[in-house]
DOZA-237844 format. One record per residue (C-alpha): residue number from 1; x, y, z. Coordinates in nm, 4 decimals. Layout:
BEGIN
+-----+----------+----------+----------+
| seq |        u |        v |        w |
+-----+----------+----------+----------+
| NUM |        X |        Y |        Z |
...
+-----+----------+----------+----------+
//
This chain:
BEGIN
+-----+----------+----------+----------+
| seq |        u |        v |        w |
+-----+----------+----------+----------+
|   1 |   0.0000 |   0.0000 |   0.0000 |
|   2 |   0.2825 |   0.2388 |   0.0889 |
|   3 |   0.4496 |   0.1545 |  -0.2392 |
|   4 |   0.1322 |   0.2467 |  -0.4326 |
|   5 |   0.1004 |   0.5784 |  -0.2460 |
|   6 |   0.4645 |   0.6669 |  -0.3161 |
|   7 |   0.4100 |   0.5887 |  -0.6836 |
|   8 |   0.0999 |   0.8094 |  -0.7064 |
|   9 |   0.2698 |   1.0994 |  -0.5269 |
|  10 |   0.5819 |   1.0787 |  -0.7432 |
|  11 |   0.3687 |   1.0681 |  -1.0576 |
|  12 |   0.1723 |   1.3784 |  -0.9526 |
|  13 |   0.4908 |   1.5706 |  -0.8680 |
|  14 |   0.6483 |   1.4774 |  -1.2015 |
|  15 |   0.3345 |   1.5889 |  -1.3911 |
|  16 |   0.3177 |   1.9173 |  -1.1973 |
|  17 |   0.6860 |   1.9893 |  -1.2703 |
|  18 |   0.6294 |   1.9243 |  -1.6418 |
|  19 |   0.3283 |   2.1615 |  -1.6514 |
|  20 |   0.5229 |   2.4389 |  -1.4757 |
|  21 |   0.8158 |   2.3992 |  -1.7140 |
|  22 |   0.5852 |   2.4086 |  -2.0177 |
|  23 |   0.4075 |   2.7196 |  -1.8917 |
|  24 |   0.7435 |   2.8945 |  -1.8340 |
|  25 |   0.8637 |   2.8185 |  -2.1862 |
|  26 |   0.5287 |   2.9337 |  -2.3338 |
|  27 |   0.5423 |   3.2596 |  -2.1392 |
|  28 |   0.8949 |   3.3305 |  -2.2673 |
|  29 |   0.7868 |   3.2548 |  -2.6216 |
|  30 |   0.4752 |   3.4723 |  -2.5841 |
|  31 |   0.6873 |   3.7590 |  -2.4470 |
|  32 |   0.9097 |   3.7372 |  -2.7529 |
|  33 |   0.6034 |   3.7510 |  -2.9778 |
|  34 |   0.4600 |   4.0508 |  -2.7937 |
|  35 |   0.7934 |   4.2284 |  -2.8175 |
|  36 |   0.7925 |   4.1743 |  -3.1930 |
|  37 |   0.4367 |   4.3071 |  -3.2166 |
|  38 |   0.5318 |   4.6139 |  -3.0134 |
|  39 |   0.8309 |   4.6766 |  -3.2396 |
|  40 |   0.6073 |   4.6499 |  -3.5435 |
|  41 |   0.3533 |   4.8855 |  -3.3871 |
|  42 |   0.6217 |   5.1470 |  -3.3163 |
|  43 |   0.7431 |   5.1190 |  -3.6738 |
|  44 |   0.3892 |   5.1710 |  -3.7995 |
|  45 |   0.3326 |   5.4717 |  -3.5761 |
|  46 |   0.6270 |   5.6485 |  -3.7389 |
|  47 |   0.4211 |   5.6769 |  -4.0558 |
|  48 |   0.1953 |   5.9827 |  -4.0799 |
|  49 |  -0.1556 |   5.9129 |  -4.2088 |
|  50 |  -0.3385 |   6.2338 |  -4.2857 |
|  51 |  -0.6435 |   6.0588 |  -4.4328 |
|  52 |  -0.9646 |   5.9415 |  -4.2644 |
|  53 |  -0.9168 |   5.6134 |  -4.0794 |
|  54 |  -1.2286 |   5.3971 |  -4.0596 |
|  55 |  -1.0777 |   5.2047 |  -3.7670 |
|  56 |  -1.1272 |   5.5137 |  -3.5525 |
|  57 |  -1.4998 |   5.4520 |  -3.5912 |
|  58 |  -1.5004 |   5.0754 |  -3.5473 |
|  59 |  -1.7078 |   4.8914 |  -3.2901 |
|  60 |  -1.5627 |   4.5568 |  -3.1861 |
|  61 |  -1.3793 |   4.5382 |  -3.5211 |
|  62 |  -1.6983 |   4.6190 |  -3.7140 |
|  63 |  -1.7369 |   4.9265 |  -3.9309 |
|  64 |  -1.9299 |   5.2108 |  -3.7680 |
|  65 |  -2.0230 |   5.5233 |  -3.9690 |
|  66 |  -1.8669 |   5.8490 |  -3.8597 |
|  67 |  -2.0787 |   6.0523 |  -3.6161 |
|  68 |  -2.2204 |   6.3877 |  -3.7089 |
|  69 |  -2.1286 |   6.6730 |  -3.4762 |
|  70 |  -2.3423 |   6.6856 |  -3.1599 |
|  71 |  -2.3822 |   7.0516 |  -3.0631 |
|  72 |  -2.5309 |   7.1584 |  -2.7287 |
|  73 |  -2.4453 |   7.5255 |  -2.6873 |
|  74 |  -2.7541 |   7.6107 |  -2.4810 |
|  75 |  -2.9981 |   7.4260 |  -2.2585 |
|  76 |  -3.2761 |   7.4096 |  -2.5179 |
|  77 |  -3.0496 |   7.2265 |  -2.7637 |
|  78 |  -3.1650 |   6.8635 |  -2.7804 |
|  79 |  -3.4395 |   6.9352 |  -2.5239 |
|  80 |  -3.7961 |   6.8177 |  -2.5827 |
|  81 |  -4.1390 |   6.7878 |  -2.4249 |
|  82 |  -4.3624 |   6.4841 |  -2.4689 |
|  83 |  -4.7285 |   6.3895 |  -2.4405 |
|  84 |  -4.8247 |   6.0222 |  -2.4239 |
|  85 |  -5.1283 |   5.8016 |  -2.3890 |
|  86 |  -5.1360 |   5.4285 |  -2.3377 |
|  87 |  -5.3295 |   5.1232 |  -2.2458 |
|  88 |  -5.2368 |   5.0202 |  -1.8933 |
|  89 |  -5.2634 |   4.6731 |  -1.7453 |
|  90 |  -5.1835 |   4.4912 |  -1.4211 |
|  91 |  -5.1105 |   4.1207 |  -1.4530 |
|  92 |  -5.3057 |   3.9091 |  -1.2057 |
|  93 |  -5.1955 |   3.5979 |  -1.0182 |
|  94 |  -5.3621 |   3.3053 |  -0.8431 |
|  95 |  -5.5128 |   3.5328 |  -0.5758 |
|  96 |  -5.6028 |   3.8557 |  -0.7548 |
|  97 |  -5.7595 |   3.9276 |  -1.0918 |
|  98 |  -5.6003 |   4.1256 |  -1.3698 |
|  99 |  -5.6755 |   4.4937 |  -1.4207 |
| 100 |  -5.6755 |   4.7271 |  -1.7186 |
| 101 |  -5.7193 |   5.0951 |  -1.7841 |
| 102 |  -5.5676 |   5.4001 |  -1.9485 |
| 103 |  -5.2615 |   5.6103 |  -1.8728 |
| 104 |  -5.1619 |   5.9657 |  -1.9734 |
| 105 |  -4.8296 |   6.1414 |  -1.9142 |
| 106 |  -4.6550 |   6.4696 |  -1.9861 |
| 107 |  -4.2793 |   6.4977 |  -1.9692 |
| 108 |  -3.9653 |   6.6924 |  -2.0428 |
| 109 |  -3.6357 |   6.5434 |  -2.1527 |
| 110 |  -3.2925 |   6.6197 |  -2.2879 |
| 111 |  -3.0230 |   6.4383 |  -2.4842 |
| 112 |  -2.6962 |   6.5043 |  -2.3010 |
| 113 |  -2.4793 |   6.3370 |  -2.5641 |
| 114 |  -2.5153 |   6.1268 |  -2.8779 |
| 115 |  -2.6557 |   5.8236 |  -2.6980 |
| 116 |  -2.7941 |   5.9218 |  -2.3549 |
| 117 |  -3.1071 |   6.1117 |  -2.2574 |
| 118 |  -3.2973 |   6.1748 |  -1.9352 |
| 119 |  -3.6763 |   6.2121 |  -1.9320 |
| 120 |  -3.8909 |   6.3239 |  -1.6376 |
| 121 |  -4.2608 |   6.2377 |  -1.6608 |
| 122 |  -4.5661 |   6.2971 |  -1.4476 |
| 123 |  -4.8986 |   6.1358 |  -1.5180 |
| 124 |  -5.1909 |   5.9327 |  -1.4017 |
| 125 |  -5.3742 |   5.6081 |  -1.4638 |
| 126 |  -5.7327 |   5.4973 |  -1.4135 |
| 127 |  -5.8024 |   5.1253 |  -1.4133 |
| 128 |  -6.0553 |   4.8622 |  -1.3122 |
| 129 |  -5.9892 |   4.5297 |  -1.1476 |
| 130 |  -6.2375 |   4.2482 |  -1.1953 |
| 131 |  -6.4809 |   4.1841 |  -0.9084 |
| 132 |  -6.4080 |   4.5246 |  -0.7513 |
| 133 |  -6.6820 |   4.7883 |  -0.7897 |
| 134 |  -6.4795 |   5.1109 |  -0.8070 |
| 135 |  -6.1869 |   5.2209 |  -1.0229 |
| 136 |  -5.8320 |   5.2653 |  -0.9002 |
| 137 |  -5.6381 |   5.5886 |  -0.9526 |
| 138 |  -5.2606 |   5.6203 |  -0.9729 |
| 139 |  -5.0430 |   5.9317 |  -0.9813 |
| 140 |  -4.6841 |   5.8695 |  -1.0859 |
| 141 |  -4.3578 |   6.0639 |  -1.1115 |
| 142 |  -4.0940 |   5.8843 |  -1.3182 |
| 143 |  -3.7305 |   5.9381 |  -1.4153 |
| 144 |  -3.6421 |   5.7488 |  -1.7334 |
| 145 |  -3.3090 |   5.7025 |  -1.9078 |
| 146 |  -3.2895 |   5.6405 |  -2.2818 |
| 147 |  -2.9903 |   5.4820 |  -2.4529 |
| 148 |  -2.9895 |   5.5402 |  -2.8298 |
| 149 |  -2.9005 |   5.2084 |  -2.9910 |
| 150 |  -2.9189 |   5.3571 |  -3.3413 |
| 151 |  -2.6529 |   5.6183 |  -3.2673 |
| 152 |  -2.4355 |   5.3704 |  -3.0795 |
| 153 |  -2.4401 |   5.1114 |  -3.3574 |
| 154 |  -2.4863 |   5.3215 |  -3.6723 |
| 155 |  -2.3413 |   5.6598 |  -3.5821 |
| 156 |  -2.5142 |   5.9779 |  -3.4680 |
| 157 |  -2.7492 |   6.1413 |  -3.7223 |
| 158 |  -2.9709 |   6.4405 |  -3.6489 |
| 159 |  -3.1856 |   6.3675 |  -3.9523 |
| 160 |  -3.2383 |   5.9943 |  -3.8994 |
| 161 |  -3.6012 |   5.9026 |  -3.9561 |
| 162 |  -3.6256 |   5.5989 |  -3.7242 |
| 163 |  -3.4304 |   5.5628 |  -3.4004 |
| 164 |  -3.4488 |   5.2799 |  -3.1482 |
| 165 |  -3.3598 |   5.3344 |  -2.7827 |
| 166 |  -3.3747 |   5.1311 |  -2.4665 |
| 167 |  -3.5817 |   5.2763 |  -2.1811 |
| 168 |  -3.5064 |   5.2091 |  -1.8154 |
| 169 |  -3.6091 |   5.4017 |  -1.5071 |
| 170 |  -3.7698 |   5.4284 |  -1.1658 |
| 171 |  -4.0819 |   5.5974 |  -1.0338 |
| 172 |  -4.2780 |   5.6802 |  -0.7226 |
| 173 |  -4.6543 |   5.6233 |  -0.7129 |
| 174 |  -4.9481 |   5.7376 |  -0.5038 |
| 175 |  -5.2612 |   5.5262 |  -0.5497 |
| 176 |  -5.6216 |   5.5616 |  -0.4330 |
| 177 |  -5.9220 |   5.3321 |  -0.4410 |
| 178 |  -6.2393 |   5.4289 |  -0.2545 |
| 179 |  -6.1038 |   5.6226 |   0.0467 |
| 180 |  -5.7865 |   5.4162 |   0.0873 |
| 181 |  -5.4462 |   5.5514 |  -0.0146 |
| 182 |  -5.1314 |   5.3576 |  -0.0899 |
| 183 |  -4.7768 |   5.4482 |  -0.1846 |
| 184 |  -4.5115 |   5.2533 |  -0.3660 |
| 185 |  -4.2365 |   5.2503 |  -0.6245 |
| 186 |  -4.1804 |   5.1070 |  -0.9691 |
| 187 |  -3.8977 |   4.9889 |  -1.1925 |
| 188 |  -3.9439 |   5.0131 |  -1.5696 |
| 189 |  -3.7836 |   4.8551 |  -1.8751 |
| 190 |  -3.8828 |   4.8955 |  -2.2388 |
| 191 |  -3.8014 |   5.0049 |  -2.5928 |
| 192 |  -3.8630 |   5.3366 |  -2.7673 |
| 193 |  -3.9226 |   5.3583 |  -3.1433 |
| 194 |  -3.9079 |   5.7234 |  -3.2531 |
| 195 |  -4.0153 |   5.8444 |  -3.5978 |
| 196 |  -3.9058 |   6.1926 |  -3.7070 |
| 197 |  -4.2070 |   6.3541 |  -3.8741 |
| 198 |  -4.0732 |   6.7069 |  -3.9268 |
| 199 |  -3.8018 |   6.9446 |  -3.8138 |
| 200 |  -3.9505 |   6.9675 |  -3.4643 |
| 201 |  -4.2105 |   6.6923 |  -3.4192 |
| 202 |  -4.1547 |   6.3231 |  -3.3486 |
| 203 |  -4.3978 |   6.0358 |  -3.3104 |
| 204 |  -4.2983 |   5.7417 |  -3.0928 |
| 205 |  -4.4176 |   5.3998 |  -2.9829 |
| 206 |  -4.2967 |   5.2710 |  -2.6467 |
| 207 |  -4.3903 |   4.9306 |  -2.5026 |
| 208 |  -4.2871 |   4.9178 |  -2.1354 |
| 209 |  -4.2890 |   4.6413 |  -1.8747 |
| 210 |  -4.2939 |   4.7505 |  -1.5085 |
| 211 |  -4.2447 |   4.6011 |  -1.1623 |
| 212 |  -4.4439 |   4.7789 |  -0.8857 |
| 213 |  -4.4681 |   4.7317 |  -0.5130 |
| 214 |  -4.8146 |   4.6312 |  -0.3936 |
| 215 |  -4.9021 |   4.9891 |  -0.2954 |
| 216 |  -5.0241 |   5.0529 |  -0.6490 |
| 217 |  -5.3571 |   4.8953 |  -0.5440 |
| 218 |  -5.4042 |   4.9739 |  -0.1728 |
| 219 |  -5.7267 |   4.7792 |  -0.1087 |
| 220 |  -5.6050 |   4.4436 |  -0.2397 |
| 221 |  -5.5140 |   4.2417 |   0.0696 |
| 222 |  -5.4939 |   3.9009 |  -0.1005 |
| 223 |  -5.1757 |   3.9857 |  -0.2904 |
| 224 |  -4.9291 |   3.7944 |  -0.0742 |
| 225 |  -4.6622 |   3.8504 |  -0.3417 |
| 226 |  -4.6487 |   4.2172 |  -0.2322 |
| 227 |  -4.5771 |   4.3310 |  -0.5881 |
| 228 |  -4.7596 |   4.3921 |  -0.9161 |
| 229 |  -4.6396 |   4.3367 |  -1.2718 |
| 230 |  -4.7618 |   4.5897 |  -1.5242 |
| 231 |  -4.7420 |   4.6598 |  -1.8957 |
| 232 |  -4.8098 |   4.9649 |  -2.1099 |
| 233 |  -4.8336 |   5.0005 |  -2.4860 |
| 234 |  -4.7627 |   5.3709 |  -2.5257 |
| 235 |  -4.7914 |   5.6118 |  -2.8167 |
| 236 |  -4.6926 |   5.9753 |  -2.8001 |
| 237 |  -4.5635 |   6.2869 |  -2.9684 |
| 238 |  -4.2563 |   6.4951 |  -2.8915 |
| 239 |  -4.1893 |   6.8598 |  -2.9630 |
| 240 |  -3.8191 |   6.9413 |  -2.9990 |
| 241 |  -3.7015 |   7.2879 |  -2.8966 |
| 242 |  -3.4117 |   7.2503 |  -3.1400 |
| 243 |  -3.4503 |   7.2178 |  -3.5167 |
| 244 |  -3.3063 |   6.9373 |  -3.7268 |
| 245 |  -3.2547 |   7.1087 |  -4.0643 |
| 246 |  -3.1767 |   6.7930 |  -4.2601 |
| 247 |  -3.5174 |   6.6376 |  -4.2006 |
| 248 |  -3.7694 |   6.6834 |  -4.4812 |
| 249 |  -4.1468 |   6.6871 |  -4.4440 |
| 250 |  -4.2090 |   6.4060 |  -4.6886 |
| 251 |  -4.5857 |   6.4295 |  -4.7067 |
| 252 |  -4.5498 |   6.7803 |  -4.8555 |
| 253 |  -4.3353 |   6.6437 |  -5.1396 |
| 254 |  -4.5082 |   6.5564 |  -5.4649 |
| 255 |  -4.3559 |   6.2107 |  -5.5057 |
| 256 |  -4.5169 |   6.0798 |  -5.1835 |
| 257 |  -4.8873 |   6.1631 |  -5.2016 |
| 258 |  -5.1566 |   6.1166 |  -4.9428 |
| 259 |  -5.4491 |   5.8875 |  -5.0022 |
| 260 |  -5.8094 |   5.8289 |  -4.8998 |
| 261 |  -5.9434 |   5.4832 |  -4.8244 |
| 262 |  -6.2897 |   5.3428 |  -4.7608 |
| 263 |  -6.4382 |   4.9987 |  -4.7385 |
| 264 |  -6.6621 |   4.7572 |  -4.5583 |
| 265 |  -6.7170 |   4.3964 |  -4.4696 |
| 266 |  -6.8417 |   4.1669 |  -4.1960 |
| 267 |  -6.7736 |   4.1696 |  -3.8223 |
| 268 |  -6.8012 |   3.9181 |  -3.5389 |
| 269 |  -6.6726 |   3.8553 |  -3.1882 |
| 270 |  -6.4318 |   3.5859 |  -3.0754 |
| 271 |  -6.5778 |   3.4683 |  -2.7428 |
| 272 |  -6.7057 |   3.1486 |  -2.5846 |
| 273 |  -7.0530 |   3.3025 |  -2.5527 |
| 274 |  -7.0760 |   3.3736 |  -2.9253 |
| 275 |  -6.9456 |   3.0300 |  -3.0221 |
| 276 |  -7.1869 |   2.8460 |  -2.7875 |
| 277 |  -7.5036 |   3.0572 |  -2.7956 |
| 278 |  -7.5054 |   3.2083 |  -3.1446 |
| 279 |  -7.2447 |   3.0268 |  -3.3563 |
| 280 |  -6.9874 |   3.2268 |  -3.5440 |
| 281 |  -7.1501 |   3.2587 |  -3.8863 |
| 282 |  -7.4877 |   3.3490 |  -3.7356 |
| 283 |  -7.3348 |   3.6318 |  -3.5315 |
| 284 |  -7.1858 |   3.8411 |  -3.8125 |
| 285 |  -7.2904 |   4.1982 |  -3.8765 |
| 286 |  -7.1778 |   4.4845 |  -4.1015 |
| 287 |  -6.8611 |   4.6905 |  -4.0638 |
| 288 |  -6.7696 |   5.0072 |  -4.2577 |
| 289 |  -6.4942 |   5.2696 |  -4.2399 |
| 290 |  -6.3486 |   5.5730 |  -4.4169 |
| 291 |  -6.0171 |   5.7481 |  -4.3605 |
| 292 |  -5.7136 |   5.9308 |  -4.4927 |
| 293 |  -5.3439 |   5.8521 |  -4.4707 |
| 294 |  -4.9979 |   5.9349 |  -4.5976 |
| 295 |  -4.6760 |   5.7447 |  -4.6586 |
| 296 |  -4.4252 |   5.9613 |  -4.4731 |
| 297 |  -4.1475 |   5.7330 |  -4.5969 |
| 298 |  -4.1584 |   5.4601 |  -4.8584 |
| 299 |  -4.1838 |   5.2069 |  -4.5756 |
| 300 |  -4.3667 |   5.4051 |  -4.3048 |
| 301 |  -4.7001 |   5.5855 |  -4.2970 |
| 302 |  -4.9652 |   5.7278 |  -4.0684 |
| 303 |  -5.3407 |   5.7175 |  -4.1114 |
| 304 |  -5.6653 |   5.7906 |  -3.9334 |
| 305 |  -6.0165 |   5.6573 |  -3.9882 |
| 306 |  -6.3746 |   5.6548 |  -3.8613 |
| 307 |  -6.5688 |   5.3296 |  -3.8363 |
| 308 |  -6.8980 |   5.1663 |  -3.7415 |
| 309 |  -6.9813 |   4.7995 |  -3.6900 |
| 310 |  -7.2201 |   4.5669 |  -3.5109 |
| 311 |  -7.2724 |   4.1970 |  -3.4528 |
| 312 |  -7.4944 |   3.9604 |  -3.2525 |
| 313 |  -7.3325 |   3.8862 |  -2.9178 |
| 314 |  -7.6047 |   3.6595 |  -2.7693 |
| 315 |  -7.9600 |   3.5439 |  -2.8268 |
| 316 |  -8.2560 |   3.4649 |  -2.5999 |
| 317 |  -8.5474 |   3.2388 |  -2.6750 |
| 318 |  -8.8575 |   3.4517 |  -2.7118 |
| 319 |  -8.6579 |   3.7756 |  -2.7309 |
| 320 |  -8.4423 |   3.7198 |  -3.0377 |
| 321 |  -8.0924 |   3.8382 |  -3.1141 |
| 322 |  -7.9052 |   4.0917 |  -2.9010 |
| 323 |  -7.6632 |   4.3204 |  -3.0874 |
| 324 |  -7.3513 |   4.5064 |  -2.9816 |
| 325 |  -7.2707 |   4.8305 |  -3.1661 |
| 326 |  -6.9260 |   4.9919 |  -3.1951 |
| 327 |  -6.8301 |   5.3268 |  -3.3459 |
| 328 |  -6.5293 |   5.5534 |  -3.3154 |
| 329 |  -6.1910 |   5.6381 |  -3.4607 |
| 330 |  -5.8548 |   5.4728 |  -3.5193 |
| 331 |  -5.5088 |   5.6301 |  -3.5393 |
| 332 |  -5.2517 |   5.3917 |  -3.6837 |
| 333 |  -4.8959 |   5.3677 |  -3.8048 |
| 334 |  -4.8292 |   5.1631 |  -4.1185 |
| 335 |  -4.5223 |   4.9562 |  -4.2010 |
| 336 |  -4.4616 |   4.8348 |  -4.5584 |
| 337 |  -4.2370 |   4.5241 |  -4.5309 |
| 338 |  -4.2037 |   4.4784 |  -4.9080 |
| 339 |  -3.9996 |   4.7992 |  -4.9299 |
| 340 |  -3.6936 |   4.6010 |  -4.8184 |
| 341 |  -3.7580 |   4.3554 |  -5.1046 |
| 342 |  -3.8146 |   4.5964 |  -5.3961 |
| 343 |  -3.6324 |   4.9112 |  -5.2733 |
| 344 |  -3.8520 |   5.1267 |  -5.4985 |
| 345 |  -4.0536 |   5.4401 |  -5.4151 |
| 346 |  -4.4003 |   5.3480 |  -5.2999 |
| 347 |  -4.5577 |   5.5620 |  -5.5739 |
| 348 |  -4.3983 |   5.3315 |  -5.8335 |
| 349 |  -4.5190 |   5.0020 |  -5.6839 |
| 350 |  -4.8372 |   4.8314 |  -5.8004 |
| 351 |  -4.8563 |   4.6119 |  -5.4900 |
| 352 |  -4.8220 |   4.7146 |  -5.1251 |
| 353 |  -4.9011 |   4.5294 |  -4.8045 |
| 354 |  -4.9254 |   4.7686 |  -4.5115 |
| 355 |  -4.9186 |   4.6330 |  -4.1561 |
| 356 |  -5.1224 |   4.8757 |  -3.9427 |
| 357 |  -5.1333 |   4.9066 |  -3.5644 |
| 358 |  -5.2560 |   5.1699 |  -3.3214 |
| 359 |  -5.5149 |   5.2738 |  -3.0628 |
| 360 |  -5.8896 |   5.2548 |  -3.1161 |
| 361 |  -6.1079 |   5.5058 |  -2.9321 |
| 362 |  -6.4785 |   5.4465 |  -2.9494 |
| 363 |  -6.8268 |   5.4103 |  -2.8059 |
| 364 |  -6.9949 |   5.0755 |  -2.7417 |
| 365 |  -7.3661 |   5.0054 |  -2.6962 |
| 366 |  -7.4583 |   4.6498 |  -2.5970 |
| 367 |  -7.8265 |   4.5542 |  -2.6138 |
| 368 |  -7.9602 |   4.3159 |  -2.3479 |
| 369 |  -8.3042 |   4.1984 |  -2.2370 |
| 370 |  -8.3146 |   4.3806 |  -1.9042 |
| 371 |  -8.1062 |   4.6860 |  -1.9889 |
| 372 |  -7.8654 |   4.8280 |  -2.2416 |
| 373 |  -7.5050 |   4.8985 |  -2.1550 |
| 374 |  -7.3123 |   5.1901 |  -2.3076 |
| 375 |  -6.9558 |   5.3048 |  -2.2453 |
| 376 |  -6.6568 |   5.4776 |  -2.3966 |
| 377 |  -6.3426 |   5.2698 |  -2.4414 |
| 378 |  -5.9784 |   5.2865 |  -2.5485 |
| 379 |  -5.8554 |   4.9686 |  -2.7112 |
| 380 |  -5.5881 |   4.8429 |  -2.9473 |
| 381 |  -5.6292 |   4.7435 |  -3.3106 |
| 382 |  -5.4182 |   4.5861 |  -3.5840 |
| 383 |  -5.4720 |   4.4935 |  -3.9474 |
| 384 |  -5.2948 |   4.3941 |  -4.2660 |
| 385 |  -5.3927 |   4.5541 |  -4.5967 |
| 386 |  -5.2719 |   4.3976 |  -4.9259 |
| 387 |  -5.3387 |   4.6622 |  -5.1917 |
| 388 |  -5.3171 |   4.6294 |  -5.5716 |
| 389 |  -5.3320 |   4.9373 |  -5.7961 |
| 390 |  -5.5874 |   4.8924 |  -6.0744 |
| 391 |  -5.5177 |   5.2396 |  -6.2193 |
| 392 |  -5.2593 |   5.5083 |  -6.1500 |
| 393 |  -5.4656 |   5.6560 |  -5.8643 |
| 394 |  -5.7072 |   5.3786 |  -5.7604 |
| 395 |  -5.6188 |   5.0684 |  -5.5633 |
| 396 |  -5.8210 |   4.7696 |  -5.4438 |
| 397 |  -5.7500 |   4.6068 |  -5.1072 |
| 398 |  -5.8601 |   4.3390 |  -4.8634 |
| 399 |  -5.8141 |   4.3992 |  -4.4906 |
| 400 |  -5.8524 |   4.1487 |  -4.2062 |
| 401 |  -5.8553 |   4.3333 |  -3.8720 |
| 402 |  -5.8583 |   4.2487 |  -3.5018 |
| 403 |  -5.9467 |   4.4864 |  -3.2155 |
| 404 |  -5.9169 |   4.4255 |  -2.8413 |
| 405 |  -6.1706 |   4.6357 |  -2.6503 |
| 406 |  -6.1592 |   4.6579 |  -2.2673 |
| 407 |  -6.4554 |   4.7814 |  -2.0638 |
| 408 |  -6.6134 |   4.7374 |  -1.7208 |
| 409 |  -6.9730 |   4.6506 |  -1.6282 |
| 410 |  -7.1293 |   4.7007 |  -1.2842 |
| 411 |  -7.3262 |   4.3881 |  -1.1964 |
| 412 |  -7.5074 |   4.2716 |  -0.8825 |
| 413 |  -7.3978 |   3.9569 |  -0.7046 |
| 414 |  -7.6312 |   3.7140 |  -0.5257 |
| 415 |  -7.6011 |   3.9162 |  -0.2055 |
| 416 |  -7.7085 |   4.2354 |  -0.3773 |
| 417 |  -7.3590 |   4.3829 |  -0.3681 |
| 418 |  -7.2634 |   4.5695 |  -0.6837 |
| 419 |  -6.9411 |   4.4448 |  -0.8388 |
| 420 |  -6.7610 |   4.5917 |  -1.1365 |
| 421 |  -6.6402 |   4.3181 |  -1.3723 |
| 422 |  -6.3844 |   4.3662 |  -1.6469 |
| 423 |  -6.4472 |   4.2329 |  -1.9976 |
| 424 |  -6.2396 |   4.2218 |  -2.3141 |
| 425 |  -6.4204 |   4.2015 |  -2.6476 |
| 426 |  -6.2086 |   4.0492 |  -2.9222 |
| 427 |  -6.3611 |   4.1908 |  -3.2407 |
| 428 |  -6.2480 |   4.0744 |  -3.5818 |
| 429 |  -6.3675 |   4.1779 |  -3.9247 |
| 430 |  -6.2814 |   4.1100 |  -4.2877 |
| 431 |  -6.3139 |   4.4018 |  -4.5280 |
| 432 |  -6.2705 |   4.5007 |  -4.8903 |
| 433 |  -6.2313 |   4.8515 |  -5.0221 |
| 434 |  -6.0565 |   5.1062 |  -5.2395 |
| 435 |  -5.7783 |   5.3620 |  -5.2016 |
| 436 |  -5.7629 |   5.6839 |  -5.3995 |
| 437 |  -5.4485 |   5.8979 |  -5.4315 |
| 438 |  -5.5031 |   6.2589 |  -5.3270 |
+-----+----------+----------+----------+
//
């Protein structure tokens, strides 16, 4: 046994000595190589290169375009104010129900360098939680940092049309439901997509995910997690106190014209009640809309429209069909994905396929046997519109669309207590129509 132990120990010592010797020789060889590199570098530095060196603008050995000059001679340079509106939601868990509502904010911000900005916002939210009769109110003061990924990766440009930034920040909240107050804090993380519309105005879309302490809803005692997870799908406008002279107002140029669109089709609701009580094809009703729009860029546009639609949401024996009516307006941004395939001006293309998304603001009237229910709502809508030009100015399109409409209804429980329940109507419609160049 002792002989075996001596053999193992001697083998380990011999191996260790060999590794140390190899490492020493490698280090000496590496030092010689480094010395040769240094000598070469010194020899290269003797040469005078008066030209522009792209390596000065490299990022991890990748080419990065040269930055434009960032000038901030006075406080108003690169300073802006913002106004935003969003759908606001609290994610439920096994003990508490989800909540949804609306959020509005005003803010002021400033870009301190090519990639970093600070934004201070103050605003409020109003939301409803299922099975609770009264709305919740939240006042919030937030400090948000933006990091401009576009400038960091592609170089700083004052006239860039689309910029993407990360958004991260903290906030303090004061919340009230009924007569109970609560206080808490939030941490936010999201992305900002900014579209330069003119020399001073920007439009932006900003999805944000937030982590709040439980004080955002002071009357909820069942939330043993002691926190709330929230999301916002935000749209807003910014006014810049400085002017970006290289930006052009493209919808005033002749080669990118505005257009009018109108159409109609059928509408129904995607819900268990419709599928069981009415059946999908028996529930359909009419849907019609009219609007105007403009392609600000060959791949990006804005448009607004007015609409009306109805469908059968339930039926009662002896009373017949009950209809739900919707009317209002939509404000959408349009993305044309085929631009990156054809790379041609949109006025020269016979086929386009705009992907449209934005808020839907409307009025709903739901007919029932005992009473009718009416409410205003702010929802979200999305559609895709393949469009084929049949003449120089007239196009024909088909448009499937989906809208998510949140609203709250006060209902009485078995004990006579009034409870406000949240509902989400998933409305889809299929339309056909025409566009006409203005």
